[in-house]
C-alpha positions as CSV (number, residue, x, y, z in Angstrom):
1,M,37.5,2.5,-7.2
2,S,34.3,3.8,-8.7
3,D,31.9,1.3,-10.0
4,Q,31.2,3.6,-12.8
5,P,32.4,4.8,-15.8
6,S,34.6,7.2,-16.4
7,G,34.4,10.4,-16.9
8,K,31.0,9.4,-16.0
9,Q,30.2,10.9,-12.2
10,P,26.2,10.9,-10.6
11,K,25.6,14.2,-8.8
12,A,25.5,13.8,-5.0
13,G,21.4,13.3,-4.4
14,K,19.9,13.2,-8.1
15,L,18.9,10.1,-9.8
16,P,17.8,10.2,-13.4
17,T,15.4,10.4,-14.6
18,P,13.6,7.7,-17.8
19,T,13.5,9.3,-20.4
20,M,9.9,9.0,-22.5
21,K,11.2,7.1,-25.4
22,R,7.5,7.9,-27.3
23,G,6.1,11.0,-25.8
24,I,3.0,12.0,-24.0
25,G,0.7,10.4,-26.9
26,G,2.6,7.0,-26.4
27,F,1.9,6.8,-22.6
28,F,-1.7,7.7,-23.2
29,K,-2.2,4.8,-26.2
30,D,-0.1,2.6,-23.4
31,L,-2.3,4.0,-20.9
32,Q,-6.4,2.6,-22.5
33,R,-4.5,-0.7,-23.7
34,E,-3.5,-1.5,-20.0
35,S,-6.8,-0.5,-19.1
36,R,-8.7,-3.3,-21.5
37,Q,-7.1,-6.2,-19.5
38,I,-8.8,-4.7,-16.0
39,S,-11.3,-7.3,-14.6
40,W,-14.1,-5.5,-12.6
41,P,-15.1,-7.5,-9.7
42,L,-19.0,-8.9,-10.7
43,P,-21.5,-6.5,-7.7
44,Q,-21.7,-10.1,-5.5
45,E,-18.7,-10.4,-5.2
46,T,-17.6,-7.4,-4.3
47,T,-20.2,-7.5,-2.1
48,R,-18.6,-10.7,-0.5
49,L,-15.9,-9.1,0.0
50,T,-16.6,-6.0,1.5
51,G,-18.7,-7.8,4.2
52,T,-15.6,-9.9,5.0
53,V,-13.2,-6.3,5.4
54,I,-16.4,-5.0,7.4
55,A,-16.4,-8.2,9.2
56,V,-12.6,-8.2,10.2
57,C,-12.2,-4.8,11.0
58,A,-15.0,-5.1,13.3
59,M,-12.6,-9.0,14.7
60,V,-9.9,-6.5,15.1
61,S,-11.8,-3.7,17.2
62,V,-13.5,-6.1,19.1
63,F,-9.8,-7.3,20.1
64,L,-7.7,-4.7,20.4
65,F,-11.0,-3.6,23.0
66,L,-11.0,-6.9,25.5
67,L,-7.1,-5.7,25.2
68,T,-7.2,-2.3,26.3
69,T,-9.4,-4.2,28.9
70,G,-7.4,-6.6,30.8
71,I,-4.3,-4.1,30.5
72,R,-5.6,-1.9,31.9
73,A,-7.2,-4.0,34.6
74,L,-4.2,-5.5,35.0
75,F,-2.9,-3.0,36.4
76,Q,-5.3,-1.7,38.3
77,I,-4.0,-4.7,40.3
78,L,-0.5,-4.1,40.8
79,G,-1.3,-0.5,41.5
80,V,0.0,1.1,38.6
81,Q,-2.1,4.1,37.3
């Protein structure tokens, strides 16, 4: 048996699309209302977070370099090309 109500079978591969109840004007009003709720970080916080991201990227790069160098040295010791 089917979980769908009788008489309404969805077409294979088709997903239902939502309908806009308030039209395109309602969409832009909602967009404007939501954009007022955004809290942007202060310049000092942005600078601090950017420094953190750069530092983490540098640490991951160094770690991967050391890991690659170690594996390459291990393969040379084992005689694997």
